[in-house]
Backbone as CSV, one residue per row, in Angstrom:
resi,resn,N_x,N_y,N_z,CA_x,CA_y,CA_z,C_x,C_y,C_z
1,UNK,8.504,-12.840,25.535,8.513,-14.156,24.909,8.754,-13.981,23.426
2,UNK,9.759,-14.659,22.919,10.143,-14.491,21.530,10.168,-15.825,20.817
3,UNK,9.648,-15.822,19.611,9.779,-16.994,18.740,10.459,-16.561,17.469
4,UNK,11.051,-17.513,16.764,11.778,-17.218,15.548,11.191,-17.991,14.395
5,UNK,10.881,-17.291,13.327,10.391,-17.909,12.099,11.608,-18.417,11.332
6,UNK,11.561,-19.652,10.848,12.739,-20.229,10.208,12.818,-19.940,8.717
7,UNK,11.948,-19.071,8.204,12.004,-18.725,6.787,13.317,-18.042,6.461
8,UNK,13.907,-18.399,5.335,15.078,-17.712,4.822,14.697,-16.977,3.554
9,UNK,15.124,-15.717,3.406,14.737,-14.936,2.240,15.411,-15.455,0.984
10,UNK,14.884,-15.053,-0.151,15.509,-15.377,-1.415,16.874,-14.700,-1.490
11,UNK,17.742,-15.165,-2.403,19.044,-14.505,-2.543,18.880,-12.988,-2.668
12,UNK,19.714,-12.271,-1.942,19.541,-10.824,-1.817,20.653,-10.102,-2.557
13,UNK,20.296,-9.024,-3.217,21.257,-8.177,-3.900,22.342,-7.731,-2.923
14,UNK,23.589,-7.702,-3.371,24.712,-7.366,-2.496,24.568,-5.976,-1.895
15,UNK,24.012,-5.019,-2.645,23.824,-3.669,-2.103,22.865,-3.668,-0.927
16,UNK,21.858,-4.532,-0.977,20.919,-4.642,0.147,21.643,-5.177,1.365
17,UNK,22.467,-6.204,1.162,23.231,-6.767,2.265,24.214,-5.753,2.838
18,UNK,24.880,-5.007,1.966,25.835,-4.011,2.433,25.146,-2.931,3.253
19,UNK,23.949,-2.552,2.856,23.235,-1.503,3.564,22.875,-1.868,4.986
20,UNK,22.536,-3.133,5.220,22.153,-3.530,6.576,23.343,-3.982,7.411
21,UNK,24.490,-4.224,6.778,25.654,-4.727,7.503,26.196,-3.722,8.516
22,UNK,25.920,-2.432,8.311,26.416,-1.412,9.235,25.802,-1.545,10.622
23,UNK,24.677,-2.257,10.715,23.964,-2.353,11.988,24.411,-3.608,12.735
24,UNK,25.692,-3.613,13.129,26.254,-4.730,13.884,26.087,-4.450,15.378
25,UNK,26.304,-5.468,16.232,26.000,-5.300,17.661,26.655,-4.085,18.311
26,UNK,27.906,-3.790,17.977,28.572,-2.652,18.611,27.917,-1.336,18.207
27,UNK,27.556,-1.214,16.925,26.914,0.012,16.450,25.530,0.189,17.058
28,UNK,24.819,-0.904,17.272,23.464,-0.815,17.799,23.444,-0.218,19.207
29,UNK,24.524,-0.424,19.955,24.580,0.119,21.317,24.540,1.642,21.318
30,UNK,24.973,2.266,20.215,25.013,3.727,20.140,23.953,4.291,19.202
31,UNK,23.171,3.420,18.575,22.253,3.844,17.518,21.255,4.895,18.005
32,UNK,20.630,4.650,19.137,19.590,5.564,19.623,20.141,6.967,19.840
33,UNK,21.311,7.039,20.464,21.925,8.339,20.734,22.296,9.042,19.435
34,UNK,22.918,8.304,18.510,23.394,8.902,17.258,22.229,9.350,16.378
35,UNK,21.180,8.521,16.293,20.081,8.804,15.363,19.034,9.723,15.990
36,UNK,18.491,9.330,17.123,17.345,10.060,17.671,17.735,11.294,18.483
37,UNK,18.957,11.341,18.980,19.421,12.539,19.690,20.427,13.337,18.866
38,UNK,20.931,12.726,17.795,21.941,13.375,16.986,21.446,13.751,15.607
39,UNK,21.537,12.817,14.670,21.296,13.164,13.265,19.868,13.604,12.990
40,UNK,18.865,12.968,13.610,17.477,13.342,13.302,17.198,14.818,13.629
41,UNK,17.443,15.276,14.848,17.148,16.685,15.128,18.184,17.659,14.576
42,UNK,19.454,17.260,14.536,20.508,18.207,14.191,20.771,18.303,12.693
43,UNK,20.719,17.176,11.993,21.019,17.171,10.565,19.763,17.117,9.700
44,UNK,18.780,16.320,10.124,17.567,16.176,9.305,16.472,17.136,9.759
45,UNK,16.675,17.811,10.898,15.725,18.806,11.422,14.346,18.204,11.697
46,UNK,14.368,17.016,12.288,13.118,16.325,12.637,13.219,15.829,14.072
47,UNK,12.420,16.376,14.947,12.446,15.997,16.359,11.947,14.565,16.554
48,UNK,12.535,13.822,17.482,12.030,12.481,17.797,10.557,12.475,18.194
49,UNK,10.053,13.610,18.663,8.634,13.676,19.040,7.725,13.339,17.856
50,UNK,8.162,13.670,16.651,7.348,13.370,15.472,7.175,11.870,15.271
51,UNK,8.248,11.118,15.472,8.176,9.673,15.311,7.319,9.053,16.418
52,UNK,7.531,9.516,17.639,6.779,8.966,18.766,5.287,9.247,18.617
53,UNK,4.947,10.434,18.140,3.535,10.781,17.943,2.908,9.889,16.870
54,UNK,3.661,9.609,15.825,3.132,8.783,14.756,2.876,7.351,15.247
55,UNK,3.802,6.817,16.026,3.586,5.472,16.575,2.379,5.456,17.509
56,UNK,2.288,6.445,18.363,1.212,6.476,19.348,-0.165,6.504,18.695
57,UNK,-0.256,7.100,17.501,-1.546,7.240,16.829,-1.762,6.209,15.715
58,UNK,-0.808,5.314,15.514,-0.903,4.396,14.376,-0.769,2.923,14.724
59,UNK,-0.065,2.600,15.788,0.264,1.204,16.060,-0.977,0.431,16.514
60,UNK,-1.057,-0.840,16.099,-2.197,-1.685,16.437,-1.837,-2.794,17.406
61,UNK,-2.826,-3.587,17.758,-2.625,-4.669,18.729,-1.739,-5.769,18.178
62,UNK,-1.802,-5.970,16.867,-0.924,-6.925,16.190,-0.110,-6.115,15.191
63,UNK,1.188,-5.999,15.447,2.004,-5.034,14.712,3.186,-5.709,14.024
64,UNK,3.469,-5.252,12.803,4.609,-5.725,12.022,5.607,-4.577,11.881
65,UNK,6.822,-4.790,12.338,7.882,-3.780,12.232,8.878,-4.233,11.171
66,UNK,8.967,-3.462,10.091,9.869,-3.776,8.980,11.123,-2.915,9.071
67,UNK,12.280,-3.567,9.213,13.508,-2.820,9.452,13.505,-2.356,10.887
68,UNK,13.934,-3.205,11.813,13.587,-3.000,13.227,14.511,-2.040,13.967
69,UNK,15.701,-1.744,13.414,16.613,-0.868,14.136,16.952,-1.439,15.500
70,UNK,16.664,-0.672,16.546,16.914,-1.135,17.917,15.621,-1.323,18.714
71,UNK,14.482,-1.025,18.092,13.228,-1.088,18.835,12.972,0.132,19.700
72,UNK,13.752,1.188,19.498,13.636,2.398,20.321,12.208,2.930,20.358
73,UNK,11.585,3.055,19.195,10.239,3.634,19.140,9.204,2.682,19.732
74,UNK,9.374,1.391,19.497,8.421,0.420,20.037,8.449,0.395,21.562
75,UNK,9.610,0.581,22.162,9.685,0.560,23.626,9.044,1.796,24.239
76,UNK,8.858,2.837,23.444,8.287,4.084,23.950,6.859,4.299,23.479
77,UNK,6.262,3.285,22.918,4.906,3.385,22.385,3.900,2.765,23.342
78,UNK,2.775,3.401,23.480,1.672,2.828,24.255,0.743,2.114,23.282
79,UNK,0.731,0.796,23.344,-0.108,-0.002,22.454,-1.564,0.069,22.912
80,UNK,-2.495,-0.216,21.998,-3.911,-0.151,22.370,-4.359,-1.302,23.271
81,UNK,-3.503,-2.303,23.440,-3.796,-3.428,24.337,-2.569,-3.668,25.214
82,UNK,-2.762,-4.390,26.316,-1.637,-4.629,27.235,-0.721,-5.752,26.760
83,UNK,-1.216,-6.584,25.854,-0.426,-7.727,25.396,-0.341,-7.779,23.862
84,UNK,0.247,-6.769,23.243,0.325,-6.764,21.784,1.175,-7.910,21.253
85,UNK,0.898,-8.295,20.021,1.719,-9.285,19.332,2.542,-8.519,18.290
86,UNK,3.860,-8.663,18.348,4.757,-7.886,17.503,5.599,-8.820,16.648
87,UNK,5.548,-8.619,15.346,6.413,-9.349,14.424,7.551,-8.429,14.011
88,UNK,8.774,-8.890,14.231,9.974,-8.146,13.874,10.540,-8.748,12.604
89,UNK,10.618,-7.959,11.538,11.084,-8.460,10.242,12.293,-7.657,9.784
90,UNK,13.392,-8.352,9.520,14.623,-7.673,9.129,15.553,-8.706,8.497
91,UNK,16.462,-8.229,7.650,17.478,-9.115,7.073,18.619,-9.383,8.037
92,UNK,18.791,-8.518,9.019,19.957,-8.558,9.886,19.647,-9.282,11.194
93,UNK,20.255,-10.462,11.427,19.999,-11.181,12.680,20.400,-10.384,13.915
94,UNK,21.411,-9.522,13.801,21.846,-8.745,14.965,20.760,-7.786,15.423
95,UNK,20.127,-7.097,14.473,19.066,-6.162,14.856,17.841,-6.911,15.372
96,UNK,17.540,-8.056,14.774,16.409,-8.855,15.257,16.635,-9.298,16.701
97,UNK,17.820,-9.812,16.989,18.110,-10.289,18.340,18.129,-9.134,19.340
98,UNK,18.753,-8.030,18.957,18.845,-6.869,19.841,17.453,-6.357,20.206
99,UNK,16.608,-6.206,19.191,15.276,-5.647,19.430,14.392,-6.630,20.184
100,UNK,14.494,-7.915,19.869,13.688,-8.914,20.579,14.039,-8.928,22.066
101,UNK,15.313,-8.804,22.388,15.705,-8.748,23.807,15.136,-7.507,24.476
102,UNK,15.158,-6.412,23.759,14.671,-5.161,24.315,13.157,-5.199,24.552
103,UNK,12.452,-5.980,23.744,10.998,-6.087,23.844,10.576,-7.388,24.514
104,UNK,11.420,-7.924,25.357,11.174,-9.244,25.953,9.887,-9.296,26.764
105,UNK,9.393,-8.154,27.207,8.155,-8.130,27.994,6.917,-8.243,27.104
106,UNK,7.097,-8.263,25.771,5.999,-8.469,24.827,6.159,-9.817,24.136
107,UNK,5.098,-10.247,23.498,5.173,-11.437,22.656,5.677,-11.023,21.275
108,UNK,6.884,-11.464,20.939,7.474,-11.083,19.665,7.831,-12.319,18.839
109,UNK,7.796,-12.135,17.540,8.235,-13.159,16.593,9.276,-12.540,15.677
110,UNK,10.411,-13.210,15.529,11.473,-12.723,14.655,11.362,-13.403,13.292
111,UNK,11.415,-12.593,12.246,11.333,-13.103,10.877,12.471,-12.503,10.056
112,UNK,13.312,-13.346,9.495,14.339,-12.866,8.572,13.654,-12.614,7.234
113,UNK,13.659,-11.353,6.799,12.882,-10.999,5.612,13.501,-9.806,4.906
114,UNK,13.313,-9.767,3.606,13.724,-8.667,2.752,12.470,-7.915,2.341
115,UNK,12.382,-6.636,2.693,11.168,-5.864,2.411,10.899,-5.719,0.926
116,UNK,11.908,-5.963,0.086,11.715,-5.877,-1.357,11.079,-7.128,-1.938
117,UNK,10.956,-8.154,-1.122,10.330,-9.406,-1.535,9.020,-9.587,-0.773
118,UNK,8.079,-10.387,-1.312,6.863,-10.682,-0.538,7.237,-11.195,0.845
119,UNK,6.559,-10.697,1.847,6.944,-11.000,3.223,6.463,-12.385,3.657
120,UNK,7.269,-13.095,4.422,6.901,-14.437,4.890,5.978,-14.392,6.110
121,UNK,4.916,-13.625,6.009,3.888,-13.573,7.051,2.543,-13.759,6.359
122,UNK,1.546,-14.289,7.055,0.235,-14.477,6.416,-0.358,-13.160,5.935
123,UNK,-1.044,-13.208,4.827,-1.702,-12.022,4.281,-2.747,-11.499,5.267
124,UNK,-2.832,-10.186,5.371,-3.839,-9.513,6.202,-3.861,-10.050,7.632
125,UNK,-2.672,-10.205,8.206,-2.546,-10.812,9.534,-2.210,-9.815,10.640
126,UNK,-1.996,-8.541,10.288,-1.597,-7.550,11.282,-2.513,-6.329,11.233
127,UNK,-2.625,-5.669,12.370,-3.419,-4.435,12.442,-2.636,-3.236,11.946
128,UNK,-1.318,-3.303,12.030,-0.487,-2.187,11.591,0.859,-2.709,11.127
129,UNK,1.513,-1.904,10.300,2.870,-2.207,9.838,3.634,-0.907,9.716
130,UNK,4.889,-0.920,10.128,5.710,0.291,10.098,6.971,0.063,9.282
131,UNK,7.340,1.101,8.521,8.615,1.141,7.796,9.319,2.422,8.230
132,UNK,9.943,2.376,9.388,10.530,3.582,9.960,12.019,3.667,9.645
133,UNK,12.399,4.776,9.007,13.796,4.999,8.630,14.360,3.792,7.883
134,UNK,13.539,3.212,7.015,13.950,2.021,6.265,14.258,2.335,4.806
135,UNK,13.351,3.033,4.124,13.457,3.163,2.672,14.731,3.873,2.235
136,UNK,15.220,4.817,3.005,16.442,5.513,2.582,17.681,4.633,2.693
137,UNK,17.552,3.475,3.345,18.664,2.522,3.441,18.603,1.446,2.365
138,UNK,17.534,1.426,1.584,17.312,0.369,0.593,17.748,0.859,-0.781
139,UNK,18.528,0.064,-1.526,19.004,0.487,-2.857,17.861,0.732,-3.842
140,UNK,18.142,1.598,-4.810,17.177,1.889,-5.856,16.442,3.188,-5.603
141,UNK,15.691,3.612,-6.606,14.845,4.794,-6.449,13.556,4.386,-5.750
142,UNK,12.792,5.369,-5.303,11.511,5.056,-4.663,10.542,4.395,-5.635
143,UNK,10.719,4.627,-6.923,9.882,3.954,-7.913,10.113,2.450,-7.895
144,UNK,11.291,2.038,-7.450,11.632,0.613,-7.379,11.413,0.049,-5.975
145,UNK,11.974,0.706,-4.979,11.887,0.162,-3.624,10.560,0.481,-2.947
146,UNK,9.725,1.277,-3.610,8.376,1.502,-3.097,7.567,0.226,-3.003
147,UNK,8.050,-0.847,-3.637,7.369,-2.141,-3.530,7.278,-2.581,-2.071
148,UNK,8.199,-2.104,-1.227,8.150,-2.448,0.196,6.857,-1.959,0.836
149,UNK,6.345,-0.825,0.359,5.075,-0.314,0.875,3.951,-1.269,0.495
150,UNK,3.977,-1.782,-0.729,2.953,-2.731,-1.159,3.018,-4.018,-0.341
151,UNK,4.221,-4.495,-0.059,4.355,-5.713,0.742,3.846,-5.492,2.169
152,UNK,4.112,-4.307,2.722,3.587,-3.997,4.058,2.065,-3.972,4.038
153,UNK,1.497,-3.366,2.987,0.039,-3.293,2.884,-0.590,-4.666,2.798
154,UNK,0.075,-5.590,2.113,-0.471,-6.947,1.969,-0.551,-7.672,3.301
155,UNK,0.296,-7.273,4.252,0.317,-7.940,5.556,-0.680,-7.361,6.543
156,UNK,-1.347,-6.269,6.166,-2.243,-5.559,7.082,-3.699,-5.877,6.769
157,UNK,-4.488,-6.045,7.805,-5.908,-6.348,7.667,-6.671,-5.158,7.092
158,UNK,-7.835,-5.409,6.485,-8.700,-4.290,6.087,-8.972,-3.373,7.284
159,UNK,-8.855,-2.100,7.066,-9.015,-1.144,8.151,-7.737,-0.862,8.912
160,UNK,-6.676,-1.582,8.589,-5.402,-1.412,9.281,-4.594,-0.248,8.728
161,UNK,-3.429,-0.043,9.331,-2.613,1.130,9.034,-1.191,0.735,8.666
162,UNK,-0.680,1.373,7.622,0.736,1.279,7.261,1.330,2.668,7.450
163,UNK,2.430,2.766,8.175,3.011,4.072,8.440,4.527,3.966,8.452
164,UNK,5.175,5.124,8.371,6.627,5.093,8.374,7.253,6.449,8.151
165,UNK,8.553,6.433,7.966,9.315,7.659,7.769,10.541,7.336,6.937
166,UNK,11.016,8.338,6.206,12.223,8.167,5.413,12.874,9.519,5.181
167,UNK,14.177,9.515,5.028,14.930,10.733,4.760,15.013,10.910,3.249
168,UNK,14.593,12.060,2.768,14.557,12.324,1.335,15.739,13.194,0.910
169,UNK,16.140,13.019,-0.334,17.263,13.768,-0.893,16.787,15.037,-1.600
170,UNK,15.572,14.990,-2.146,15.068,16.114,-2.936,13.589,16.342,-2.645
171,UNK,13.150,17.565,-2.873,11.752,17.919,-2.640,11.462,18.331,-1.219
172,UNK,12.493,18.355,-0.375,12.375,18.768,1.024,13.579,19.651,1.353
173,UNK,13.486,20.464,2.414,14.649,21.269,2.796,15.775,20.377,3.327
174,UNK,16.973,20.620,2.864,18.157,19.906,3.362,19.209,20.950,3.719
175,UNK,19.643,20.954,4.966,20.667,21.915,5.382,22.015,21.546,4.763
176,UNK,22.939,22.472,4.795,24.275,22.195,4.249,24.925,21.028,4.985
177,UNK,24.813,21.018,6.308,25.390,19.911,7.073,24.640,18.611,6.795
178,UNK,23.326,18.718,6.626,22.541,17.531,6.298,22.925,16.948,4.957
179,UNK,23.160,17.820,3.964,23.572,17.346,2.643,24.933,16.664,2.714
180,UNK,25.829,17.256,3.494,27.157,16.652,3.653,27.040,15.248,4.248
181,UNK,26.262,15.105,5.315,26.130,13.801,5.951,25.415,12.810,5.035
182,UNK,24.384,13.288,4.333,23.647,12.420,3.423,24.560,11.875,2.329
183,UNK,25.367,12.754,1.740,26.284,12.327,0.695,27.324,11.348,1.239
184,UNK,27.803,11.620,2.444,28.786,10.754,3.071,28.222,9.351,3.296
185,UNK,27.013,9.276,3.790,26.386,7.990,4.061,26.040,7.251,2.773
186,UNK,25.680,7.991,1.731,25.460,7.357,0.434,26.763,6.789,-0.120
187,UNK,27.848,7.530,0.020,29.144,7.058,-0.466,29.574,5.777,0.247
188,UNK,29.217,5.664,1.523,29.592,4.483,2.305,28.650,3.305,2.085
189,UNK,27.534,3.533,1.378,26.575,2.461,1.151,25.644,2.220,2.312
190,UNK,25.650,3.102,3.306,24.702,2.995,4.424,23.343,3.541,3.993
191,UNK,23.350,4.686,3.296,22.140,5.250,2.683,22.128,4.923,1.192
192,UNK,20.930,4.862,0.643,20.730,4.737,-0.805,19.558,5.650,-1.177
193,UNK,19.710,6.937,-0.913,18.570,7.823,-1.132,18.863,8.962,-2.100
194,UNK,19.944,8.865,-2.872,20.324,9.967,-3.756,19.304,10.218,-4.865
195,UNK,18.386,9.259,-5.094,17.325,9.446,-6.080,15.961,9.667,-5.436
196,UNK,15.913,9.711,-4.117,14.632,9.756,-3.408,14.094,11.182,-3.332
197,UNK,12.864,11.365,-3.774,12.239,12.678,-3.693,10.793,12.545,-3.236
198,UNK,10.241,13.659,-2.819,8.916,13.666,-2.203,7.827,13.207,-3.168
199,UNK,7.889,13.630,-4.421,6.830,13.276,-5.364,6.811,11.783,-5.668
200,UNK,7.970,11.153,-5.751,8.001,9.704,-5.976,7.399,8.959,-4.784
201,UNK,7.665,9.441,-3.574,7.062,8.819,-2.399,5.548,8.983,-2.431
202,UNK,5.100,10.171,-2.781,3.657,10.405,-2.871,3.026,9.465,-3.917
203,UNK,3.692,9.297,-5.042,3.172,8.419,-6.086,3.068,6.978,-5.603
204,UNK,4.054,6.523,-4.849,4.015,5.150,-4.337,2.850,4.966,-3.366
205,UNK,2.596,5.955,-2.542,1.458,5.878,-1.628,0.141,5.881,-2.397
206,UNK,0.057,6.708,-3.443,-1.155,6.749,-4.263,-1.425,5.412,-4.947
207,UNK,-0.368,4.737,-5.348,-0.527,3.461,-6.038,-1.066,2.365,-5.115
208,UNK,-0.846,2.524,-3.824,-1.209,1.460,-2.887,-2.379,1.797,-1.970
209,UNK,-2.721,3.077,-1.854,-3.769,3.484,-0.918,-4.603,4.620,-1.495
210,UNK,-5.877,4.606,-1.169,-6.752,5.728,-1.504,-6.730,6.797,-0.428
211,UNK,-6.384,6.394,0.792,-6.461,7.287,1.948,-5.110,7.300,2.657
212,UNK,-4.391,8.411,2.574,-3.097,8.492,3.247,-2.774,9.940,3.583
213,UNK,-1.895,10.096,4.565,-1.354,11.392,4.950,0.149,11.368,4.706
214,UNK,0.680,12.450,4.195,2.115,12.579,3.954,2.533,13.982,4.358
215,UNK,3.420,14.081,5.335,3.915,15.373,5.793,5.439,15.323,5.840
216,UNK,6.049,16.490,5.859,7.502,16.551,5.982,7.874,17.386,7.195
217,UNK,8.939,16.962,7.827,9.550,17.704,8.926,11.037,17.758,8.627
218,UNK,11.509,18.918,8.224,12.886,19.002,7.769,13.078,18.155,6.524
219,UNK,14.078,17.305,6.542,14.368,16.425,5.408,13.643,15.093,5.494
220,UNK,12.812,14.914,6.487,12.146,13.629,6.739,10.691,13.677,6.286
221,UNK,10.280,12.662,5.571,8.871,12.479,5.217,8.263,11.460,6.172
222,UNK,7.087,11.770,6.689,6.343,10.864,7.558,5.009,10.574,6.892
223,UNK,4.651,9.303,6.812,3.423,8.937,6.111,2.614,7.943,6.944
224,UNK,1.306,8.034,6.750,0.368,7.096,7.384,-0.736,6.829,6.381
225,UNK,-0.999,5.560,6.122,-2.005,5.171,5.132,-2.951,4.155,5.741
226,UNK,-4.207,4.233,5.328,-5.223,3.341,5.869,-5.728,2.398,4.774
227,UNK,-5.786,1.137,5.104,-6.286,0.138,4.176,-7.807,0.122,4.256
228,UNK,-8.506,0.085,3.131,-9.969,0.104,3.185,-10.534,-1.024,4.046
229,UNK,-11.536,-0.714,4.835,-12.129,-1.727,5.726,-12.982,-2.699,4.912
C-alpha cells in the first residue's frame, strides 16, 4: 500500500538535478546488477554483505529511506516488525515509483524531497533513517552536503538510528580501476565525490551525534549513529 506526499521541494540546484537524472526507468532495471554485483565488489572492494548486515542491525519499525535507489536493500532486510511503515524520500519520481512498486507488500509513503533541505516529514517521526550510497551523488564537499545527515537526524526519534554508506575519494584505499571509474562518473556528473574524504565524514558525524560507528570497506565508508534517548 503506497501513499504519496504532495510536498514539492524548494528550487533545486541544477547539479543536484543532473546527479539524480541518471536514475531513469531503463537504468533502474540494471541498477542492482551493475552496483551490487558489479561496481561495489569489483571497483569499490565492498561486498554487498556489508550493506545487508548494516540494514539488518539498524532498520526500525518506522523507517525513512533517503535516496531510495531501487529498494534492493529494503527488500532483503528483515524488519523488527511484520508491518513496518516506510517513507521513501527522493527527488526522482522514477526511483520513488520503482521502489514503491517493489515494496508493495509494505505500507510505504512517497515523498519528493531534497536531502540538502529540511525534510517534509514530521520531526522525530521515524525509528531509523538511511542514507545509502547517497552522499557521493550529491554536489559539494562533505562539509557542505553533510547537512543531509543533520536532516536525517531531525526525522528520527530519540533512541533511533541514522545509518548509511558512501564512496570516498580520499582517506580510503582506491584501486587503479576504482579511481578510473570514480573519475569517469565525476566527469559525467553522476558522482560528486572528488572532495570527499574520511575525516570530513567523521567530522560531520561528530557534529550531529555523540555516539556513532564509522568503518571502511575498500573505498566505502559505512556509518551508524544513535540519537540520544
